[in-house]
N, C-alpha and C positions, 0 to 999 in steps of 0.2 A: 468122155463125160456122156452118160446116158440118163437124162433126167427122167424119162418115162419109166425105165426099169427101177430107178431109185424110188419112185412113188409106188409103182404097181406091186413090188415085192412086199410091201407092208399093208396091203389091203386085208382087213380082218385081223391085223396083228394084235396079239395079246388075248384073244378070245379063249384060248385053251390054257392059259397060264393060271396057276393058283397063287394068289397073292395074300400076304398078311394085311388085314384091315388096319389102316392107319388112323390115328387119332387126329386127323387133319381133314378139313373140308374146304372146298373151293367156294369163294363167294359167287353169288349169282348176279348177273347184270349184263349190260351191253358193252362193258369195258373189256379190255384185253386182260386175261388172267396170266400173270407172270409167275412161274414157279421157280424159285431160286434156292440155292444151297450148295453144299459141298458135292464134289464128284462122288458118285456111287452111294449117295445117301438115300436114294429111292424116288427121285423126282420123276423119272420115266414111268415107274410103276404106279405112282399116284395119278399120272395122266391116264394110264391104261385102266386103272380102277374106275376113274370118272368116265372114261370112254365106254367101258363095258356097261356102265349103269344107264346109259342113254337109250331110250326106247326109240331107236332109229335104225334104218337099214345100214349095213356096212358102207354102202355107197355114199352115205352122208356123214361118215366119220373118217375123215382123212388124216392119216398119220404120216408125218415127214421126219425122217431121221437126219438131222443136220450133220451127223458124223459119217453118213454113208459115203463110201469111196467114190461113187458115181457123181457126187457133187464137187469133187476135188477140182480145183482150177476154175470154179464158177466165177463169172464177172457180174457186175451189177446189171449189165445189159441182158443177162440170161434169166433174170428173175421173172420177166413176163412169160418166158417159156415155161417156168414152173407152173404158173397158174393155168396155162393152156393144157399142160400135161395132166394136171389134176382132173380136168373135165374129160380128157381122153381116157385116163386110167380108171376113174371112178364113176363117171356118168351120174353125178348126184341128182336127186330129185329137187329141183329149184323151188318147188312149192312148199318144201319143208325146211327146217333149220339145217344148215350145213356147218358142222364143227370141224375146225382146222387145228390140229395138234402139231406143233413144230418143236421137236426136241433139239436142244442145244442150238437155239436160233442164232446165237452170237457168231456161229461159224459162217453164216451167210454174209456176203458183202453188202454194205449199206442196209443192214437189217432193220435199223430204226426207221428209215424212210420207207422201206418195203412194208413193214407192219402198219405204218401210218396210212399208206395207200390202201392196203387191204381193209383196214378198219373203216376208212372213209367210204369204201364201196358198200358197206353194210350188207355184204353178201355172206359173210362168215361170222360165226362165234369163234373167237380165237383164244387158244390156250397155248402158251409157249413155256419152255423151260430153258435154264442156263446155269452153268457152273461158274459164272462170273458175276461180280457185283455190278457190272455194267447194266444188268437188268433190274437192279434194286432202285428203290424210289430216289435215293440220294444221287445216283449216277446215271439214271435213265436218260437216253438221248432226248434232246429238247423236243423232237417231233412227237414223242409219246407222253410228255408230261400231261397229267390229267386224264389220260386215256387208258392207263394200266394200273392194276392193283396187284401187289405182291403177296405171295404165300411162301413163307420160309419152310423148307423141308430139311430137317436134320436127321442123323442116324436114329434108329429106333429109340423111343422112350423106354423106360423100364417096363411099362405096361405092354407096349408093342413087342418088346423082347420076350416077355412071358407068353404072349400070344403066338409068337413065332416058334416058341419051344413047346407049344401045345399045353400050357399050364393055365388052369383056371385059378382065379382068386376072387374072393368076395369082400364085401364091406367089413365083415367081422370074421377074420380067420381064426382057426383054432391054434392053440399053442404050438402043436407040431407043424401046422402049416406056416406059422410065422418063422419057425426055424428053417424050413425049406426055402421060404422066400428070401430070407437073409443069406442063405447059402448061394442062391441064384444071383442075388445082388452082388455078392463078392465076384462071381464070374463076370457079371456085367461091368463092374468097375475094372476088372483086370483086362478084359478083351474088348469092351465097348459094344456098340449097337449097330455097326455097319451091317447091312443085311447079309452080305456074303460071308462076313466073319461069324455071325451068329449061326449060319448054316454049316460052317466048317466043323469037321468031326473032332479034331485034335487041337490042343493048345499050340503045337508047333505049326500047324497049318494056319491057324488064326493069325499068329504072329507073322507068318510069311505073307499072307494076304495084306495085312496092315502095312508091312514094309513095302510091298509092291505098290500099294495105293499111294503111299507117301512119296515114293520115287517117281511115280507117274505124274503126280501133281507138280512136283518140282521140275521135272524135265519138260513135260508137254505144256503145262499151264503157266509156268514162270520162265524157265530158261529159253525155250523155243519161242514162246509168244513175244517176250521182250528182247530176244536176241542178245542174251547175256554172254559176253565174251569170256569173262573170268568166272566160269561156272563153279570151279572148286571153291572159290572165295564165297560165292553166294551160298553154296551148300553148307560150308562151315559156319557161316553167319546164321542161316536158318536153323541149323542144328543147335547152335548156341542159344537161340531164342526159344527153341522147343524145350530146352532144359530150364528155361526161365518162366515156365507157365505158372500161373497163379501169383505172380509177383509183378510189381511195376517194372517197366523196361525202359532202358535209356540207350537208344542207338548210338549216341555220342560216346558213352562209356564203353560200349562193346567195340566201337571203331577204334577207340584209343587202346583197348587191350589188344586188338589185332595188330595195331601199329607196333606195340611193344614186342610182338612176336615176329616182327619184320614182314608183316603182311600189309601191303598198302591198301587202305580203304578209308574214304572220307566219311564223316558223319552223314552227309547228304546221301551218299550211296547206301549207307545203312538204313536211312529213312525210306529210300526208294525200294530197297529189298523188302522191308516190312510191309510197305503198301502193296507190293506185288503179291505177297503171301496173303494179305488181307483181301485183295480183290477176288481171289479164288476160294475164299472161306477156309483157308488153312489156319488162319489166326482170327480171333475176335478180340476187340479192345473194350475194356471197361474203365470208365473215367471216374475221377474222384467227385464226390458230392460237394457242391458249393453253390451258393447263391450268386457268385460272381462268374459270368460266362467265361472269362479268360482262364480262371483257375480250373474250370471243368474240362478244359482241353489240354491239360498237362498230366504228366506221369500216369499214363494208362497202364492198367494191369492186363496181362496177356492170357487168353484162354484158347483152348482148342475145341473143335466141334465134337470131339469124342474122346473118352478116357483111354480107349485102346491106342490111339495115336500118341497120347501123352506117355503111355507105357513104353514106347520105343526109346524114350530118353530118361524116364524117371519111374522107378518101381514103387514109389511112395503111395500107398493107398489113400492116405489122408489128402494128398494133393489131387489124386484122381477123384476123390469124393467131392472136394470143393469144385473141381472142374465140371463134374456132372450136375451139380446144383446150379452152376452158372448156365449150362446148356438147357436145363429144364426151365429156368426163368426166362431165357431167350425164347424157348419153344412156346411159352405162355404169353409172349409179347409184352412182358412186364417192362416198365421203365425202371432201370436199375443203375446203381452206381456203387462205389465203395466209400467208406468214411475213414480218413486218416487224421486224427487230432494231433499227431506228433507224439503222444504218449500211449495211444491205443488205436486199434483199427477194427472196424466192423466190416465183415466181408461183403455184405449186400444190403444196400439201402433201397427199398422198394417204394417207389413214389406213386401216388394216386392223383386224382384231380384236385384234391384239397390238401396237398402236402404229403409228407412221408406216412405211409400206411403200415409198413412193417420193417423191422430190422432183423437180419438173419446172420447168425454165426454158423460156421461149419467146422466141426472138429470130429475126428474119427472116434475119439473118446474124451470124456471129461472126468474120468475116474481119478486122474492124477490131480492132487490139490492145487498145484501151480497152474495147470491148464484150466481147471474149474474157475479159479480166481481170475485168470486173465480174460477168459471168454465172458464170464458174467459181469465183471467190472466194466468191460468195454461196452456191453449192451446197456447197462444201467447209466453209464456216463452219456452215451449217445441218446438214450431215451430222454434225458433232461434237456440236452442241447436241441434235439429235433422235435421235441414234444410228440413222441410216438410211444404208445403203450403196448403195441403188439410186438413182443420180443420172442424170438425163436432160436433155439440151438438145434441144428441137425447133426446127428451122429450116425455111426454105422448101425448100432442096435440098441442104444440106451433110450429109455423113455421114463420121464418123470416130470413133475411140476416143481419149480423152484419159487419160493416166496421170498421176496426181498423188500421189506417195508411195504409200500403201497404197490409195488411192482410184482408182476408174475412173469416168469420165463418158462415157456413151454419147451421141453426137451423131447425130441422124437426121432425115431430112425428115419434117415433120409429116404429109404425105399418106401416107407409108408406114406411119407409126404408126397413123393412122386406119384404113387398110385392113387392118391386121393383126388388128383386132377383128371384122371382118365374118365371118358364119357361112359365106358362100359366096364362092368366088373365080371365079365364072363370070358370064355375062351374065344379066340379068333381062329377061324378055320383057315387052312391053307399052309403053304410052305414059304420059307423065305426065298427071296430072289433078288438079284442085283438090280438096282435102278440106275 
């Protein structure tokens, strides 16, 4: 273990890298900035973008890579040595702000108490990242409650994807531009927005990278971390859940199916496996809308952080479209749920401070009369129940307005809806890079 070299080798790190501008900004304040999200979604590069934007000498911008091999075997008693090594390796100017960037901080022993100690010293402005929900507000160590604010980083949005591809888009695109954007959106749905995947040259390489990422998360972040002895059973279970995306999931039902195949697994084990995958942002859960708290915590629907990962198990573009709409709503920090009345279902209920503010259905196309009736009837029924007049159907490329009595349903391409939220409608310079 060589702590000094682990620090010194990253002095000035990231200065020469060209990075895609993200539609994400870090909040400012004296709190700890905690950047969370899936592995390789771009957390490190967001830190570096912020680091490069600071008008400070390199000596006052300390970057620590929590996955550096020279930190392997570190004990809690070694953490004081890290801080001494910072001043030896960097010699920061103490009369100015000192920024401390710690990537994958959860790899350090007793990291919660360590950050609390550093924060209490008021010596640093601290930005940390992690690929585990242990850094999220709900699961943050008690030492850091009230001292940290989260920023969720997901794979590229569609706007960021276009920027990574060097494509400009405007508020009002021409007809030929709309066709080109729809074509790009199909690629985005098929392969997703992980930076390394977007950068890859061929569909074969994109799929290979996605498969490797999926296997890395399972092996390193789930199996090894939780010391799973029956790893083939866990893999089979997670694969089964992967194929259940965009549907409500029941670990008990899956466990019973495994038992019917002579594979022993209890419902509690299935719940544990799901929680392990959720911890590392492999799965996200969406709960049903209800005014009763107990009902809101039942029958979750399962979504993935990226449609490319979903494509490893399901080639259905309609499901990938719904998944990406969920991801976009999560990216916008919307409070969302789904509505199941027993006779119909609304994909997304978007809540505001004064009740439900929008109802969203997702359908690849509503040209089929049966699909049209199902999607519109569900929205109109929910509109009456929830007293919400903003009704939206997101499709792949259809756009129109539907009048139904006193109600209006706006039908629009999902890619246009996604781009409408972007802060910039110009190109982003740079190249994609793995975060």
